[in-house]
N, C-alpha and C positions, 0 to 999 in steps of 0.2 A: 183297767190296765189292758193294753192291746195284746192280743195273742198273735205274736209274730209268726209262729209255726203255722197257724191256721191261714194267715194272710199269704205266707210263702207257698203253702200247698195250693191255695186257690190260684195264685199267680202261675205256678208250675202247670196246673191243669187247664188254665184258660189262655195262656199266652200263645203266640204264633210259634211255629217250629223254629224259626230263626232265633226268636227270643229265648226259647227253651234251650237251644244249643249254647247260646251266649251265657245264660244263667248257670247251666250245669258245668260248663267248662271251667268255671272259677271255683267250683265246690270241691272241698276235700272229700275223701272217701267216706269218712264218718258221717258227714253231713248228707251226702247222697243216700247213704243207708238209712239215716233217720227219715229222710223224705220218702223213701220207698216204703218204710214201715208205716209212716203216717198215711200214705195214699192207700196202702193195702188195708189198713184198719178202717179207713173211711169207706172203701168200696166193699168191705166184707170178705176180705181174704183173697187168695190163700195166704199162708204165712210166708215170711221172707225166706225161711229155710226151704220150703217147698219150691218156691220160685227159683232160688239159686240152684237147688239140686237139678231141676229140669234144665236150666241153662247149662250147667256143667255136663249133664248127660248128653245134651245136644252137641256140645263142643267135642266131647270124647267120642261120640258115635260117628260124627260127620267130618271131623277134622283129620285130614291125612297130612303127611309130611309135605310142607310147602303149599298146602291147599288152604284157601281162604273161604270161610263160610259166609254166605250171603246173610246180611243182617236180618232179612225176612225169615230165614230159617229159625232164628231164635224167637221171633214173634210168634210164628205158627206153632212152635214147640210148646210155648206156654199158654197159648190162647185157650186151650181146653181147660185150663185151671180157672178160667173166668167165665163160666157159662152164664152167670148172672149179669154180665156186662154186655150191653148191646153191641152188635158187630160194628155199627156205625161209629161208636165211641172210640176215640184215640187214646183213652186212658191206659190201655194195656201197652201200647207202643211207648208211651211216656214212661211207664214203670220199667219196662225192659231197658229203655235207654238209660235211665238213672241207675238201675242195677248193674248193667254192663259197664257203665262209667266207673262206678264204685269198684267193681271187680278188676277192671283194668288198672286203676290207680293202685289198688292193693298189690296186684301182681308186679307192677313196675317197681313198687317199693321193695318187694322181696327179691327182685332181680338186680338190684344195685350192687356194684362191687363192694366188697368189704373194705373199710378204711384201713390203711396200713399204719 
């Protein structure tokens, strides 16, 4: 039997940035989260909860009214959670992208107007 999750993680970690964006844009939040958990497990941590807490702290500390945070700020905020990953590797950026996409989808889902 083919392990589709393993193939998908391999694809997410080895594709070009344009391919990554195209793949992730079609993913629902739950699937993005599964991929983040799988990648974090593969690279030896941190936990998804630690990653998300750092991202939320960054948004809370640096986001002012009407101010947009540079995406690099999120990357650098979590980079220290991955001392075991080579600086040249782009896996941290890919994980942050997936986690941020999942978070955005979840936030958008909670901000929809209530049906009448």
